[in-house]
matplotlib code that plots the C-alpha trace (Angstrom):
import matplotlib.pyplot as plt

x = [0.0, 1.4, 2.1, 0.6, 2.9, 2.0, 3.1, 6.4, 6.9, 6.4, 8.9, 11.4, 11.0, 11.5, 14.7, 16.1, 15.4, 17.2, 20.1, 20.7, 18.9, 21.9, 24.3, 22.5, 23.3, 20.6, 19.6, 19.3, 17.2, 14.9, 14.4, 13.5, 11.1, 9.4, 9.1, 7.5, 5.2, 4.0, 3.4, 1.3, -0.5, -1.5, -3.2, -5.6, -6.1, -8.0, -5.3, -4.7, -8.4, -8.6, -5.6, -7.5, -10.6, -8.6, -6.7, -10.0, -10.8, -7.6, -7.9, -11.6, -10.8, -9.0, -10.7, -10.3, -7.1, -5.6, -6.5, -4.9, -1.7, -1.7, -2.1, 0.7, 2.9, 1.6, 2.7, 6.1, 6.5, 5.4, 8.1, 10.7, 9.9, 10.6, 13.9, 15.0, 13.8, 16.1, 19.0, 18.5, 20.2, 23.4, 23.3, 25.6, 24.4, 25.8, 23.8, 20.6, 21.1, 22.0, 18.6, 16.4, 15.2, 13.9, 10.9, 10.2, 12.3, 12.4, 8.9, 10.1, 13.6, 12.5, 9.6, 12.0, 14.5, 11.9, 12.1, 8.5, 8.5, 6.9, 3.9, 4.0, 1.1, 2.2, 0.3, 1.5, 3.4, 6.9, 9.3, 8.4, 11.2, 13.7, 12.0, 12.5, 16.2, 16.7, 15.3, 17.7, 20.7, 20.1, 19.8, 16.2, 15.8, 12.1, 9.5, 6.6, 4.2, 3.9, 1.2, 2.1, 2.9, 2.7, 4.6, 6.1, 9.5, 8.8, 7.5, 10.8, 12.8, 11.0, 11.7, 15.4, 15.4, 14.0, 16.0, 19.1, 18.1, 17.6, 14.0, 12.0, 9.0, 6.0, 3.2, 0.0, -1.7, -0.5, -3.7, -3.7, -0.2, 1.3, -0.5, 0.8, 4.3, 4.0, 2.8, 5.9, 8.2, 6.7, 7.0, 10.6, 11.0, 11.2, 9.9, 6.8, 5.8, 2.7, 1.1, -2.2, -4.2, -5.6, -7.5, -6.4, -7.8, -11.4, -11.6, -10.8, -13.0, -14.8, -13.4, -13.3, -10.3, -10.1, -13.8, -15.2, -15.8, -13.0, -12.0, -8.7, -6.9, -7.4, -4.3, -2.0, -4.4, -5.1, -1.4, -0.9, -3.7, -2.5, 1.1, 0.9, 3.3, 2.7, 1.1, 2.9, 1.7, 4.7, 4.5, 6.9, 7.0, 9.6, 11.5, 11.8, 14.9, 17.8, 20.4, 23.2, 23.1, 20.7, 17.0, 15.7, 12.7, 11.0, 10.3, 7.7, 6.9, 3.5, 2.0, 1.6, -2.1, -3.8, -4.4, -8.0, -9.4, -11.8, -13.4, -14.6, -11.2, -9.5, -12.0, -11.2, -7.5, -7.7, -9.8, -7.1, -4.4, -6.7, -7.0, -3.3, -3.0, -5.7, -3.9, -0.5, -2.1, -3.7, -0.3, 1.6, -1.0, 1.4, 3.3, 0.3, 0.8, -2.7, -3.7, -6.4, -9.9, -9.9, -13.1, -16.3, -18.0, -15.5, -15.6, -17.8, -18.9, -18.7, -16.0, -16.8, -16.8, -14.7, -15.1]
y = [0.0, 3.4, 5.7, 9.2, 12.4, 12.8, 9.2, 9.7, 13.0, 11.2, 8.3, 11.0, 12.9, 9.7, 8.8, 12.3, 11.7, 8.4, 9.8, 13.1, 12.7, 11.3, 14.0, 16.9, 17.2, 15.7, 18.7, 20.8, 18.0, 17.9, 21.6, 21.5, 18.8, 20.8, 23.7, 21.4, 19.8, 23.3, 24.4, 21.3, 21.8, 25.5, 24.4, 22.1, 19.8, 16.5, 14.5, 16.9, 17.1, 13.3, 13.2, 15.6, 13.5, 10.4, 12.3, 13.7, 10.1, 9.9, 13.3, 14.2, 16.6, 19.0, 22.2, 23.0, 25.0, 22.1, 19.6, 21.9, 22.0, 18.3, 17.7, 20.0, 18.1, 14.8, 16.1, 17.0, 13.6, 12.0, 14.1, 13.0, 9.5, 10.3, 12.1, 8.9, 6.6, 8.4, 8.2, 4.8, 2.8, 4.4, 4.0, 1.4, -1.3, 0.9, 3.9, 1.9, 0.5, 4.0, 5.3, 2.6, 2.7, -0.8, -1.7, -5.4, -6.5, -10.0, -10.6, -10.6, -12.0, -14.9, -15.9, -15.8, -17.9, -20.6, -21.2, -21.1, -17.8, -14.6, -12.6, -8.9, -6.3, -2.7, 0.6, 3.3, 5.0, 6.3, 4.6, 1.1, 0.7, 1.6, -1.1, -3.6, -2.5, -3.0, -6.5, -7.4, -5.8, -8.0, -11.2, -11.4, -11.1, -10.6, -11.0, -8.5, -7.2, -3.8, -2.2, -2.3, 1.3, 3.1, 3.4, -0.1, 1.3, 3.1, -0.1, -1.9, 1.0, 0.3, -3.4, -2.7, -0.2, -2.6, -5.6, -3.5, -3.3, -7.1, -7.4, -9.7, -7.8, -9.6, -7.8, -7.2, -7.6, -11.2, -12.4, -16.1, -16.7, -14.0, -15.4, -18.9, -17.5, -15.8, -19.1, -20.7, -18.0, -18.2, -22.0, -21.5, -19.5, -16.0, -12.8, -11.5, -8.0, -6.6, -3.1, -3.8, -0.5, -0.1, -2.7, -2.5, -5.9, -5.1, -8.5, -7.2, -7.4, -4.6, -3.9, -1.0, 1.4, 4.6, 4.1, 3.7, 0.9, 0.5, -2.2, -3.8, -6.5, -10.0, -11.4, -11.2, -13.2, -15.8, -16.3, -16.8, -19.3, -21.3, -21.5, -21.5, -18.6, -15.9, -12.7, -9.7, -6.1, -3.7, 0.0, 2.9, 6.5, 9.2, 11.1, 14.8, 15.7, 16.4, 19.2, 16.6, 12.9, 11.1, 11.3, 8.2, 6.1, 4.0, 0.5, -1.1, -4.8, -5.4, -8.5, -11.5, -11.8, -14.9, -17.4, -18.4, -20.7, -20.1, -17.0, -15.7, -16.2, -14.2, -11.4, -11.5, -11.5, -8.6, -6.7, -7.2, -5.9, -2.8, -2.2, -2.2, 0.2, 2.5, 2.8, 3.7, 6.1, 8.0, 8.1, 9.3, 10.7, 12.9, 9.9, 8.1, 8.7, 7.8, 10.3, 8.0, 7.0, 4.2, 4.5, 3.1, 6.5, 8.0, 5.2, 4.5, 1.7, 0.4, -2.1, -5.7, -8.4, -11.6, -13.9]
z = [0.0, -1.0, 2.0, 2.2, 2.2, 5.9, 6.8, 4.8, 6.6, 10.0, 9.2, 8.1, 11.5, 13.4, 11.4, 12.1, 15.8, 15.9, 13.8, 15.6, 18.9, 20.8, 19.4, 21.2, 24.9, 26.9, 28.8, 25.6, 24.0, 26.9, 27.0, 23.3, 23.9, 26.7, 24.3, 21.6, 24.2, 25.3, 21.7, 21.1, 24.4, 23.7, 20.5, 22.4, 19.6, 19.5, 21.1, 23.9, 24.6, 24.8, 27.1, 29.4, 29.3, 30.3, 33.0, 34.4, 35.4, 37.3, 39.0, 39.3, 42.1, 39.8, 38.5, 34.8, 35.4, 37.4, 34.7, 32.1, 34.1, 34.4, 30.7, 30.1, 32.5, 30.7, 27.3, 28.6, 30.1, 26.7, 24.9, 27.5, 26.6, 22.9, 23.8, 25.7, 22.9, 20.3, 22.6, 24.1, 21.3, 22.2, 25.9, 27.5, 29.8, 32.8, 31.5, 31.4, 35.0, 36.2, 35.1, 36.8, 40.4, 41.1, 43.4, 44.3, 41.4, 43.0, 41.9, 38.3, 38.8, 41.0, 38.7, 35.7, 37.4, 37.8, 34.0, 33.4, 31.6, 32.8, 31.2, 32.3, 31.7, 31.5, 30.8, 28.5, 31.3, 31.8, 29.3, 28.5, 26.0, 28.8, 31.0, 28.2, 27.8, 31.5, 31.3, 28.5, 30.3, 33.3, 31.3, 30.4, 26.6, 25.8, 23.3, 22.8, 20.2, 18.5, 16.4, 12.6, 11.7, 8.4, 6.2, 6.5, 6.4, 9.6, 11.3, 10.0, 11.6, 15.0, 14.7, 14.2, 17.1, 19.5, 18.1, 18.8, 22.5, 22.7, 22.0, 19.7, 18.4, 16.8, 14.8, 16.7, 13.4, 13.2, 15.2, 16.1, 14.6, 16.8, 19.8, 19.2, 18.9, 22.2, 23.8, 22.4, 23.7, 27.2, 27.2, 26.3, 29.6, 28.1, 29.5, 27.5, 28.6, 26.8, 26.9, 28.3, 28.9, 25.4, 23.4, 19.8, 18.9, 19.5, 21.4, 24.8, 28.0, 29.8, 33.2, 35.7, 35.2, 37.2, 38.3, 34.8, 32.3, 29.8, 27.3, 28.0, 26.2, 27.6, 25.8, 28.9, 31.0, 28.4, 27.8, 31.5, 31.6, 28.6, 29.7, 33.6, 33.6, 36.2, 35.2, 36.6, 36.5, 35.9, 35.9, 35.1, 36.4, 36.1, 38.8, 38.4, 36.6, 38.8, 38.4, 37.9, 36.7, 34.4, 34.6, 36.5, 36.1, 38.8, 37.6, 39.9, 40.0, 41.6, 43.3, 40.8, 39.6, 41.1, 38.4, 37.5, 34.8, 32.0, 30.4, 33.8, 35.1, 32.3, 33.0, 36.7, 36.0, 33.7, 36.2, 38.8, 36.4, 35.8, 39.5, 39.8, 36.8, 38.4, 41.7, 39.8, 37.3, 40.1, 41.9, 38.8, 36.3, 34.4, 33.3, 31.8, 28.0, 26.9, 24.1, 22.6, 23.5, 26.1, 28.1, 26.7, 27.1, 24.7, 22.1, 19.1, 18.6, 22.1, 23.0, 22.4, 25.0, 25.3, 22.4]

ax = plt.figure().add_subplot(projection="3d")
ax.plot(x, y, z, "-o")
ax.set_aspect("equal")
plt.show()
């Protein structure tokens, strides 16, 4: 399929970021990213408006001015993610470890050491690529999935980027074939982290997130059920930037979700993941990078139930 001029321009912008992002001093890059985020925020376009609708669920106590300030901080956090993403391929193992503050890492490391594989569920928060790079740096090469981007050349660039970090990435559009490959990888004892706060398959389950019905992917729960591997919620949130030293990110491993069988079990497991996400999003709302419709009240048509 022929790509549009806009898609080609987007791909060119990403390539420039990867090519030159690491050559600019980090503080200067972050200042430029803040300025770009502020410019987008002032326009109050569709994506900013959707971000504010999502954040309102996390902070219903805020007045309109407070919500605007939070969405501005959220866009700055999102652009911080991209600054890091463009620089990440050139960071050493020591650089990566330096930027991570671990919480309850034994929940992941011990489960992985058992050899059964681990399925993780993460929200779009902080820097999930940095979390994956950390896992690879400590000896846990991983397999995950990603949405197929357009143009295809951009998707191939993202595959190469994540492969350079030690990740195997399968296409979300692969459907049953991709899911079978994930089952194989888990049974081989690999770490399989999956972004799990937005249902792109239209085959998710309706659970409560931040006090409202939302459709979340059921794949992590089903993968855990089929393989017997533990399902571990993991979240990421940023520290404020310090005057000296690298910007750091907190990587939090939460209690393993109790295994249940069947369709109702998959629903209950996904609801437990959503409850963990809700607690963490409320605690760190600016680092939740959700600029798309997520809640059923914002979607048309309504999300589908489990199939």
